[in-house]
C-alpha positions as CSV (number, residue, x, y, z in Angstrom):
1,M,0.1,0.1,0.1
2,T,1.4,3.5,-1.1
3,E,2.0,6.3,1.6
4,K,0.9,9.9,0.8
5,K,4.0,11.0,2.9
6,Y,6.3,9.4,5.4
7,G,4.1,10.7,8.4
8,G,0.8,9.8,6.7
9,G,-0.8,6.8,5.0
10,V,-0.4,3.2,6.3
11,I,0.8,4.1,9.8
12,N,-1.9,6.5,10.4
13,T,-4.5,4.4,8.8
14,L,-3.6,1.7,11.5
15,A,-3.7,3.9,14.5
16,A,-7.0,5.4,13.3
17,T,-8.5,1.9,12.8
18,L,-7.4,1.1,16.4
19,L,-9.4,3.9,17.8
20,K,-12.4,3.5,15.5
21,N,-12.8,0.0,16.6
22,N,-12.1,0.8,20.4
23,M,-9.3,-1.8,20.3
24,V,-7.6,0.7,22.4
25,E,-8.3,4.0,24.5
26,G,-5.2,5.9,23.0
27,V,-2.3,5.5,20.9
28,L,1.0,6.9,22.1
29,A,3.1,8.2,19.3
30,Y,5.4,11.0,18.2
31,T,3.7,14.0,16.6
32,E,5.2,17.2,14.6
33,G,5.7,20.1,16.7
34,L,6.8,23.5,15.6
35,D,8.5,21.8,12.5
36,R,9.3,18.3,11.1
37,A,12.4,18.0,13.3
38,D,10.5,18.9,16.6
39,L,8.8,15.6,17.6
40,V,6.4,15.9,20.6
41,P,4.9,12.8,22.4
42,C,1.2,12.6,22.2
43,F,-1.5,10.3,23.5
44,I,-4.0,10.3,20.7
45,T,-7.6,9.6,21.5
46,K,-9.3,10.7,18.4
47,P,-9.0,9.0,15.0
48,E,-8.7,12.2,13.1
49,E,-5.6,13.0,15.1
50,A,-3.8,10.1,13.7
51,E,-2.9,12.2,10.7
52,K,-0.4,13.9,13.1
53,I,1.9,11.0,13.6
54,S,5.5,11.2,12.3
55,T,7.9,8.7,11.7
56,A,11.1,10.9,11.3
57,S,14.5,9.6,12.5
58,Y,14.8,11.8,15.5
59,Y,14.0,10.3,18.9
60,P,13.9,12.7,21.8
61,Y,12.5,10.3,24.4
62,S,11.7,6.7,25.2
63,L,7.9,6.0,24.5
64,S,8.3,2.6,26.6
65,R,9.3,5.0,29.5
66,L,6.5,7.3,29.0
67,L,4.3,4.2,29.0
68,R,5.8,3.2,32.3
69,D,5.3,6.7,33.8
70,Y,1.9,7.5,32.5
71,G,0.3,4.1,31.5
72,E,-2.2,2.6,33.6
73,E,-2.6,-1.2,34.3
74,G,-5.8,-2.6,32.7
75,K,-5.8,0.3,30.1
76,K,-5.4,-0.7,26.4
77,I,-2.9,1.4,24.8
78,G,-1.5,1.2,21.3
79,L,2.0,2.4,20.6
80,V,4.0,3.5,17.4
81,V,7.3,2.2,18.3
82,R,11.0,1.3,17.0
83,S,12.5,-1.8,18.3
84,C,14.2,-0.5,21.4
85,D,10.8,0.9,22.7
86,A,9.0,-2.5,21.7
87,R,11.5,-4.3,23.8
88,G,11.4,-1.7,26.4
89,A,7.6,-2.6,26.6
90,I,8.1,-6.3,26.7
91,E,10.7,-6.1,29.7
92,L,7.9,-4.0,31.6
93,I,5.6,-6.8,30.8
94,K,7.9,-9.4,32.4
95,R,8.1,-7.1,35.6
96,N,4.3,-7.1,35.8
97,Q,3.9,-3.5,35.1
98,F,1.5,-4.3,32.0
99,K,-0.2,-7.3,30.4
100,R,0.6,-7.9,26.8
101,E,-3.0,-8.2,25.9
102,D,-3.5,-4.7,26.9
103,L,-0.7,-3.3,24.7
104,F,-0.9,-3.1,20.8
105,L,2.7,-2.5,19.3
106,I,3.0,-0.8,15.9
107,G,6.7,-1.3,15.2
108,I,8.6,0.8,12.7
109,E,11.8,-0.5,11.0
110,C,14.7,1.7,12.4
111,Y,18.4,2.0,11.1
112,G,19.4,4.9,13.4
113,T,18.3,8.1,14.8
114,V,20.0,11.6,15.0
115,K,19.6,14.8,16.9
116,S,17.6,17.2,14.9
117,S,20.5,19.7,14.9
118,R,22.5,17.3,12.6
119,A,19.9,16.5,10.1
120,G,20.3,19.9,8.1
121,N,16.9,20.5,6.2
122,Q,14.1,20.6,8.5
123,K,11.4,21.6,6.2
124,E,11.2,17.9,4.8
125,E,11.0,14.8,6.9
126,F,14.3,13.1,7.6
127,R,14.8,9.5,7.8
128,I,17.4,6.8,8.0
129,T,16.5,3.6,6.2
130,D,18.7,0.5,5.2
131,Q,19.5,2.3,2.1
132,G,20.9,5.4,4.0
133,A,19.6,8.9,4.8
134,E,16.8,10.7,2.9
135,V,15.2,14.0,3.1
136,G,11.8,14.3,1.6
137,G,12.5,11.0,-0.2
138,K,15.6,12.0,-1.7
139,K,19.1,10.6,-0.6
140,V,21.4,12.7,1.3
141,E,24.9,12.2,2.7
142,L,25.0,11.8,6.5
143,S,28.3,11.0,8.3
144,E,28.3,8.0,10.5
145,E,29.4,10.1,13.4
146,S,26.0,11.8,13.3
147,I,24.3,8.6,14.0
148,S,23.7,8.1,17.5
149,P,26.3,5.8,19.0
150,N,24.0,3.3,20.6
151,C,22.1,3.1,17.2
152,Q,25.4,2.1,15.4
153,R,25.7,-0.8,17.7
154,C,21.9,-1.9,17.4
155,E,21.3,-5.5,16.2
156,Y,17.6,-5.0,16.2
157,P,16.6,-2.6,13.1
158,V,13.4,-4.8,12.6
159,P,10.7,-4.7,15.4
160,F,9.7,-8.3,14.8
161,M,8.7,-8.5,18.4
162,A,5.8,-6.0,18.0
163,D,2.3,-6.9,16.6
164,L,2.8,-5.3,13.3
165,S,6.2,-4.5,11.7
166,L,6.5,-1.8,9.0
167,K,9.2,-1.2,6.5
168,I,8.3,2.5,5.5
169,E,10.1,3.8,2.3
170,A,9.4,6.8,0.0
171,Q,7.0,5.0,-2.3
172,A,5.2,2.2,-0.4
173,T,5.2,0.5,3.1
174,Q,5.6,-3.3,3.6
175,V,3.5,-4.6,6.5
176,F,4.3,-7.7,8.3
177,A,1.7,-9.3,11.0
178,C,3.9,-10.8,13.5
179,T,0.8,-11.7,15.8
180,E,-2.7,-12.5,15.4
181,K,-3.7,-9.2,16.8
182,G,-1.6,-7.8,14.1
183,E,-3.4,-9.5,11.3
184,K,-6.7,-8.5,12.8
185,L,-5.7,-4.8,12.8
186,A,-4.3,-5.0,9.2
187,K,-7.4,-6.8,7.9
188,L,-9.9,-4.1,9.6
189,A,-7.7,-1.4,8.1
190,G,-7.9,-2.9,4.5
191,I,-4.1,-2.9,4.3
192,D,-2.2,-5.7,2.6
193,F,0.2,-7.6,4.7
194,E,2.6,-10.6,4.7
195,K,1.9,-13.2,7.5
196,G,4.6,-13.7,10.0
197,A,7.6,-11.7,11.1
198,P,10.1,-10.4,8.5
199,K,13.7,-11.8,8.4
200,T,15.7,-10.8,11.4
201,A,19.3,-11.5,10.5
202,K,21.4,-9.6,12.8
203,R,23.1,-6.6,11.2
204,E,26.7,-7.4,10.4
205,K,27.7,-3.7,10.6
206,A,26.3,-3.4,14.0
207,L,28.0,-6.4,15.1
208,E,31.4,-5.3,13.8
209,R,30.7,-1.9,15.5
210,Q,30.1,-3.8,18.9
211,K,33.2,-5.6,18.5
212,E,35.3,-2.5,17.5
213,T,33.8,-0.6,20.5
214,F,34.0,-3.3,23.2
215,E,37.4,-4.5,22.0
216,K,38.9,-1.0,23.0
217,L,37.6,-1.5,26.6
218,R,38.8,-5.3,26.7
219,K,42.3,-4.2,25.8
220,M,42.6,-2.2,28.8
221,S,44.0,-3.6,31.9
222,P,41.3,-3.9,34.6
223,E,43.3,-1.0,36.6
224,Q,43.0,1.1,33.4
225,R,39.2,0.2,32.8
226,L,38.4,1.0,36.3
227,D,40.4,4.3,36.2
228,Y,38.6,5.3,32.8
229,W,35.2,4.6,34.1
230,F,36.0,6.3,37.6
231,R,37.2,9.4,35.7
232,Q,34.0,9.5,33.7
233,F,31.8,9.3,36.9
234,D,33.8,12.2,38.3
235,K,31.9,14.3,35.7
236,C,28.6,13.2,37.1
237,I,26.5,16.1,38.8
238,K,23.8,13.6,40.0
239,C,20.9,14.9,37.9
240,Y,19.3,11.6,37.9
241,G,18.9,12.1,34.2
242,C,20.0,8.5,33.4
243,K,17.8,6.9,35.8
244,D,14.8,9.1,34.8
245,A,15.3,8.5,31.2
246,C,15.7,4.6,31.4
247,P,12.6,2.6,30.3
248,V,13.8,-0.6,32.5
249,C,14.1,1.4,35.6
250,Y,10.6,0.8,36.8
251,C,10.9,1.0,40.7
252,K,8.7,3.6,42.4
253,D,10.9,3.6,45.4
254,C,14.5,3.9,44.2
255,Y,17.4,2.6,46.2
256,L,19.3,5.8,44.8
257,G,16.8,8.2,46.0
258,P,17.6,11.0,48.6
259,N,16.1,9.2,51.5
260,R,17.4,5.8,51.1
261,F,20.9,6.4,52.4
262,M,22.6,4.2,49.6
263,V,24.5,7.1,48.3
264,K,25.3,10.1,50.4
265,G,23.3,13.0,49.7
266,G,24.6,16.6,48.9
267,E,27.9,15.5,47.3
268,I,28.9,16.1,43.6
269,P,30.3,14.0,42.1
270,P,28.1,11.3,44.0
271,D,30.0,8.1,45.4
272,K,31.0,5.8,42.8
273,M,28.3,3.3,43.9
274,F,25.7,5.8,42.5
275,H,26.6,4.3,38.9
276,L,27.5,0.9,40.1
277,I,24.3,0.2,41.8
278,R,22.3,1.2,38.7
279,L,24.6,-0.8,36.5
280,F,23.9,-4.0,38.4
281,H,20.3,-3.3,38.4
282,I,19.7,-3.2,34.9
283,A,22.7,-4.8,33.4
284,D,20.9,-8.0,32.3
285,S,18.3,-6.2,30.5
286,C,19.6,-3.2,29.0
287,L,18.0,-2.3,25.8
288,N,20.8,-0.2,24.2
289,C,18.3,2.5,23.7
290,G,20.7,5.3,24.5
291,Q,18.2,7.3,26.4
292,C,20.7,7.5,29.5
293,E,23.4,9.0,27.5
294,A,21.3,11.2,25.5
295,A,20.0,12.6,28.9
296,C,23.3,13.3,30.5
297,P,24.4,16.9,30.4
298,A,28.1,15.8,31.4
299,E,28.3,13.6,28.2
300,I,29.4,10.4,30.2
301,P,29.4,7.5,27.7
302,I,27.1,5.6,30.2
303,S,25.1,3.6,27.6
304,L,28.5,2.0,26.4
305,L,29.1,0.7,29.9
306,Y,25.8,-0.8,30.4
307,H,25.6,-2.3,26.8
308,A,29.2,-3.8,27.2
309,L,28.1,-5.5,30.3
310,Y,24.8,-6.6,28.9
311,H,26.7,-8.1,26.0
312,D,28.7,-10.2,28.2
313,L,25.9,-11.3,30.4
314,S,23.9,-11.9,27.4
315,A,26.6,-14.4,26.0
316,L,26.7,-15.9,29.4
317,F,23.1,-16.6,30.0
318,H,21.7,-16.8,26.4
319,Y,19.4,-13.9,27.1
320,E,18.1,-11.2,24.7
321,S,16.5,-8.5,26.4
322,G,12.9,-7.5,25.3
323,V,12.9,-10.2,22.5
324,H,10.9,-13.2,23.9
325,E,8.2,-12.6,26.4
326,D,8.5,-15.8,28.1
327,E,12.1,-15.4,29.1
328,I,12.9,-14.1,32.3
329,P,15.9,-11.6,33.0
330,P,18.6,-13.9,34.4
331,L,19.4,-11.6,37.4
332,G,15.6,-11.8,38.2
333,M,15.6,-15.5,38.6
334,I,17.4,-15.5,42.2
335,T,15.3,-17.1,44.8
336,E,14.9,-15.8,48.5
337,E,16.8,-18.9,49.5
338,E,19.7,-17.9,47.2
339,L,19.6,-14.4,48.6
340,T,20.1,-15.5,52.2
341,K,22.6,-18.3,51.6
342,G,25.9,-18.0,53.4
343,G,24.5,-15.3,55.8
344,V,23.9,-12.8,53.0
345,D,20.8,-10.7,53.3
346,L,19.8,-8.3,50.8
347,A,16.5,-7.4,52.0
């Protein structure tokens, strides 16, 4: 099915169909603000508002984080998401924050995002596809450095974990129904689709970038590596931006809060444990969404640290964060009996 424009057509029809048929109470998506580079998260409740949805390759904030903050258990919600947010929603489901049947995930293939200031012409919609960067459907040059570092390491450009996976191009959109819910919606919307998830071979380029980046850390001695990260932590102003932007940080009562005494208050930079506690809390489930690093005013490469440890834990436990709904995070499988073995009590 052909799209009228990148931000219109198929994806807007799908969102409007969800609302017209009362399949959801609202659709959480990005819409255009002041211009095409100004994306604003919006909870759409009227079918006619679906025309506002944008699929531009800017990504100012995590929609799965907004879902965690403002969604309600039992409320049926649709989301227009890229893979990192589809995976974030699944991790929240595993943590009993939502039920899968209450969420409808419309996924968009994503080959990278940039800051709007790097995209150049903001009068036309900017997109990164598997063929390169495009402005208004025309190919443009974009340096690799302009793409967010986490996106360069991303193995999941195709959101096969969503109900629908959309490959949006200048002339047409391919729709893949990955679940029965996805098939039902596509049929109701009158949109042609292919049954089953698209091929999800891991991106060789992303794996090469992971190897190159992680290898630099591994070549350091343990002392050098510790010194490197401690010097990075010394830049921290304890703004809580990394914690507040992370979709996997779901605790209502955080151990790092000012009243919990895990980290001494009133000190900048905070004790090194501030970052290490967070690291061990989410290391097995890091989505490599890059939101922590994007939020950091001190420009600490924090997502690299989280992703590097997640990469090692993933290989050890054979666990992929946010991919399979029935797989429990490995560090969440510790029993109460194990917690108290040998006199250790973490309660």
